[in-house]
C-alpha positions, 0 to 999 in steps of 0.5 A: 191136107195142106195147111192154111197159112196166111198169104202175108206170112207164107210168101216168105216161107220157102218150100218145095212142097206144101207141108201136110200135118203128120207128113214129112215135107219134101224140102232140103235140110237147108230149106227147112232150116230157112223156113223154120227161121222165117216161122220163128219171126212169125211167132215173134211178130205175127198176128194171132192167126199167123202164129197159130198157123205157124205152129202147124207148119213148125210141127209139120217141119219138126226138128229141135228148133221147131220143138222149142218154138212150139213149146214156147207157144204154150205160153202165148198170150192168145189162148188159141195159139197156146191151145194149138201148141198144146194139142200139136206138141205131142206130135213132135214126140220123135224130136223130144216132146216128152222131155220138154213137157216134163222139163222147164218148158212144160210141167216145171215151168213157172207159168201155171197155165203152161204147167197144166197144158204140158200135163194134159199134153203128156197124155197125147204122146203117141209113143211109150211113156215110162210112168215112173218118169211122170211120178216125180211131178205129182205133188200133193201141194198142186192137186190140179196139176197132179189130177191132170197128170193122172188124166194123162196117165190113164189116157196113156194106159188105155192106149197101151203107151204107159210102161214101167209099173203103170198100175202101181203108178196110177194107184199112187197118183189116185191116192195122192189126189184123192181120186180113189182107186183106178177104174181101169184095169192095167196088167203088169208083167 
């Protein structure tokens, strides 16, 4: 499915093919870098719709710079742009999205909305996630964030993407957040 991108912004983005979400564009490395640089400008000064569409393009292109720009978009003033970034950032798992989500660009952000968006996005990662990597981010003083992380842990567990003592971790987080025992059964080796 080709991405819809406003003509004003798309005219300046060089591509040899229209990128599709989840597929690798058929661009040369330098063309991708140039396109990502143009999209960075759109992210800085584009309209809300242009920024939202740029997030889709950045995810389609992938790479470290795209990851940085999409993670920064979770703090966008427009909630639709931030939503788009939150929903699509996990698609950059191969580029290090989990590390960003668990770091200063995510759960450790000073911005509360970004912390909550990142905690939710962790559950959308389509790759194995070590439960023990999430546990240090669960804090009794921030129950809302901890509950969002619990939701993500349970979502990962249901899809068999949670590794590293998942049952013990979920039980600990449930007890800390006052959510009782887990309703899902997870087998541990």
